[in-house]
C-alpha positions in Angstrom: -70.2 -22.6 230.9 -70.3 -19.3 232.6 -73.5 -17.4 232.3 -71.6 -14.1 232.0 -69.6 -15.1 229.0 -69.1 -12.4 226.4 -68.6 -15.2 223.7 -70.1 -18.7 223.9 -69.4 -21.5 221.4 -71.2 -24.9 221.6 -70.8 -27.7 219.3 -69.6 -25.7 216.3 -69.1 -27.6 213.1 -68.0 -26.5 209.7 -66.8 -28.3 206.6 -65.6 -27.1 203.1 -66.2 -29.3 200.0 -66.4 -32.5 202.1 -63.4 -31.6 204.3 -64.2 -31.2 208.0 -62.6 -28.1 209.4 -64.4 -27.8 212.8 -66.0 -31.0 214.3 -67.6 -29.8 217.5 -65.8 -26.7 219.0 -66.9 -25.6 222.5 -65.5 -22.7 224.6 -66.5 -19.5 226.2 -64.8 -16.2 226.8 -65.2 -14.1 230.0 -66.0 -10.4 229.7 -63.0 -8.2 229.8 -60.5 -11.1 229.3 -58.0 -12.1 226.6 -58.7 -15.4 225.1 -56.1 -17.1 222.8 -57.2 -19.7 220.4 -53.9 -21.5 219.7 -53.3 -23.9 216.8 -51.1 -24.6 213.9 -51.8 -23.4 210.3 -55.0 -24.9 209.0 -56.3 -25.8 212.4 -59.6 -23.8 211.8 -58.8 -20.7 214.0 -59.8 -18.2 211.2 -62.9 -20.2 210.5 -64.0 -19.9 214.0 -63.5 -16.1 213.9 -65.3 -15.8 210.6 -68.3 -17.6 212.0 -68.3 -15.5 215.3 -68.1 -12.2 213.2 -71.0 -13.4 211.0 -68.9 -13.6 207.8 -69.5 -17.2 207.6 -72.3 -19.6 208.7 -71.6 -22.8 210.7 -73.0 -26.1 209.6 -74.0 -27.2 213.1 -73.9 -26.0 216.7 -74.4 -22.5 218.1 -72.6 -19.4 219.1 -73.5 -16.2 220.8 -71.5 -12.9 220.9 -72.4 -10.2 223.5 -75.6 -12.3 224.2 -76.6 -12.2 220.6 -76.9 -15.3 218.4 -74.5 -15.1 215.4 -77.1 -16.3 213.0 -80.4 -15.1 214.3 -79.1 -11.7 215.4 -76.2 -11.1 213.0 -76.8 -7.3 212.7 -76.6 -6.9 216.5 -73.5 -9.0 216.7 -71.8 -6.8 214.1 -72.8 -3.7 216.1 -70.9 -5.2 219.2 -67.6 -6.3 217.6 -64.6 -5.3 215.7 -62.4 -7.5 213.6 -58.9 -7.1 212.7 -57.7 -9.6 210.1 -54.2 -11.1 209.5 -53.1 -8.2 207.4 -53.4 -4.5 208.3 -56.3 -2.9 206.5 -55.1 0.7 206.5 -55.1 3.1 203.5 -51.3 3.7 202.9 -52.0 6.8 200.9 -53.8 8.6 203.8 -52.0 9.8 207.0 -52.6 7.8 210.2 -54.8 10.6 211.4 -56.8 10.6 208.1 -57.4 6.8 208.3 -58.8 7.2 211.9 -61.0 10.2 210.8 -62.4 8.4 207.8 -63.5 5.3 209.8 -65.1 7.7 212.4 -67.0 9.5 209.8 -68.1 6.2 208.2 -69.5 5.1 211.5 -71.1 8.5 212.0 -69.1 9.2 215.2 -69.3 12.7 216.6 -66.1 14.8 216.6 -64.2 12.4 214.4 -61.0 14.6 214.7 -61.1 14.5 218.4 -61.5 10.7 218.3 -58.7 10.3 215.9 -56.4 12.3 218.2 -57.3 10.4 221.3 -56.5 7.1 219.6 -53.3 8.4 218.2 -52.3 9.2 221.8 -53.5 6.0 223.2 -51.4 4.0 220.7 -48.3 6.2 220.9 -48.7 7.4 217.3 -49.4 11.1 217.8 -45.9 12.0 216.3 -46.6 9.9 213.3 -50.3 11.0 212.8 -49.4 13.4 210.1 -47.3 10.9 208.1 -48.7 8.7 205.4 -49.4 5.2 206.7 -47.3 3.8 203.9 -44.3 5.1 205.7 -45.1 3.3 208.9 -43.2 0.2 210.2 -45.0 -3.1 210.4 -45.7 -2.6 214.2 -46.9 0.9 213.6 -49.3 -0.2 210.9 -50.7 -2.9 213.1 -51.2 -0.5 216.0 -53.1 1.9 213.7 -55.2 -1.0 212.4 -56.2 -1.9 216.0 -56.9 1.7 216.7 -59.2 1.9 213.7 -61.0 -1.2 215.0 -61.8 0.6 218.3 -63.7 3.5 216.9 -67.1 3.3 218.3 -65.8 1.4 221.4 -66.9 -2.1 220.5 -67.1 -4.3 223.7 -65.6 -7.3 221.8 -62.4 -7.4 219.5 -61.4 -10.2 217.3 -57.7 -10.3 216.3 -56.9 -12.9 213.8 -53.1 -13.7 214.0 -52.3 -10.0 214.8 -48.5 -10.4 214.7 -48.0 -12.6 211.6 -45.1 -11.4 209.6 -43.9 -8.8 212.2 -40.4 -8.5 213.5 -39.7 -9.1 217.3 -39.9 -5.4 218.2 -43.1 -4.9 216.3 -44.7 -7.9 217.9 -43.9 -6.4 221.3 -45.6 -3.2 220.3 -48.7 -5.1 219.2 -48.7 -7.1 222.5 -48.6 -3.8 224.5 -51.6 -2.7 222.4 -53.6 -5.8 223.1 -52.8 -5.6 226.8 -54.1 -2.0 226.7 -57.5 -3.1 225.3 -58.1 -5.6 228.0 -57.0 -3.2 230.7 -59.8 -0.8 229.4 -62.3 -3.5 229.7 -62.4 -4.8 226.1 -63.0 -8.5 225.6 -60.3 -9.8 223.2 -60.3 -13.1 221.3 -57.0 -13.6 219.4 -55.9 -16.4 217.2 -52.2 -17.3 217.1 -49.8 -20.0 216.2 -47.1 -18.6 218.4 -46.7 -20.2 221.8 -45.0 -17.3 223.3 -47.7 -15.0 222.2 -50.5 -16.9 223.9 -48.2 -17.3 226.9 -47.6 -13.6 227.2 -51.1 -12.2 226.5 -53.9 -14.7 227.3 -55.9 -15.0 230.5 -57.1 -18.3 229.0 -55.7 -20.6 226.2 -57.6 -23.1 224.1 -55.7 -25.4 221.9 -57.5 -26.1 218.5 -56.4 -29.3 216.9 -58.0 -31.2 214.0 -61.2 -29.3 214.3 -61.7 -29.7 218.1 -60.5 -28.0 221.3 -58.2 -30.5 222.9 -57.2 -28.4 225.9 -58.7 -25.3 227.5 -57.5 -23.4 230.6 -55.2 -20.9 232.1 -51.4 -21.2 231.5 -51.0 -22.7 235.0 -53.8 -25.3 234.4 -52.3 -26.3 231.0 -48.8 -26.7 232.6 -50.2 -29.1 235.2 -51.2 -31.4 232.2 -47.6 -32.4 232.0 -45.4 -33.7 234.9 -42.3 -31.4 235.7 -39.2 -32.5 233.9 -36.3 -33.9 235.8 -33.0 -32.4 234.6 -30.2 -34.9 235.3 -27.6 -33.4 233.0 -27.2 -30.0 231.6 -24.7 -29.4 228.8 -22.9 -26.1 229.5 -22.2 -24.0 226.3 -19.0 -22.1 226.3 -19.1 -18.3 226.7 -17.7 -16.0 224.0 -15.0 -15.1 226.4 -14.0 -18.8 226.7 -14.0 -19.2 223.0 -11.9 -16.2 222.5 -9.3 -17.1 225.1 -9.2 -20.7 223.7 -8.5 -19.4 220.2 -6.0 -16.7 221.1 -4.2 -18.9 223.6 -5.0 -18.0 227.2 -1.9 -19.7 228.4 0.6 -17.6 226.3 0.4 -14.0 227.9 3.8 -13.3 226.5 2.5 -13.5 223.0 -0.2 -11.0 223.7 2.3 -8.6 225.5 4.8 -8.7 222.5 1.9 -8.0 220.1 0.7 -5.0 222.2 4.3 -3.7 222.5 4.7 -3.9 218.7 1.5 -1.9 218.0 2.9 0.9 220.4 6.3 0.7 218.5 8.1 -0.5 221.6 11.1 -2.8 221.3 10.5 -6.4 222.2 
């Protein structure tokens, strides 16, 4: 594994009430990259994130985040990360700006108002900053949630299924926000069950299945695992124009001309 990894996981195991969830997970995440942990529901993605963010202890194996051991140096790990869960953790009674100011104050950040305004601008929320967060769309709430997680400039951000339940437009808004994070040097580990999300965002993708990483690589490397498909027959679907003409009778122009004349009140 790379010596410059921002996150390193080796032999991670975890079980709950006798059920094995993680059975030896290994991967590393390069600094400043977007790493997608891809898997179906129940694959163990959230368990990995909870262990890496010190919310849960693994049964075996080791993990380091920003060069700090997640068990021996849990406090140092928490200083280096931010975690955005599956549901936006914003206060819907407060305005977007007030949410950001509150978090900045809790983290003892200088000039919380200035920090809030800068983040509102960065995530295209300036115009909505004075509105209650409860009036925001799903995508706006998620962007505000991510903005809140960046207060204090953590070098590593965990996003646990950040677009679950969002409509297509809101998903694109969140994707743009995630790309913005990496462009500014933040290391992002995101979990997802959406193939297109991993394809759109990730520099590297690891597939978690039945408690183990069964594939890990760039999109191009993963595609090489399967031979290219040979297409011998492609069924052509009719266009709407073809359907319309077939229904109205493209071979009977006289009928159309007569109807048009009738609408205009012209004699046939």
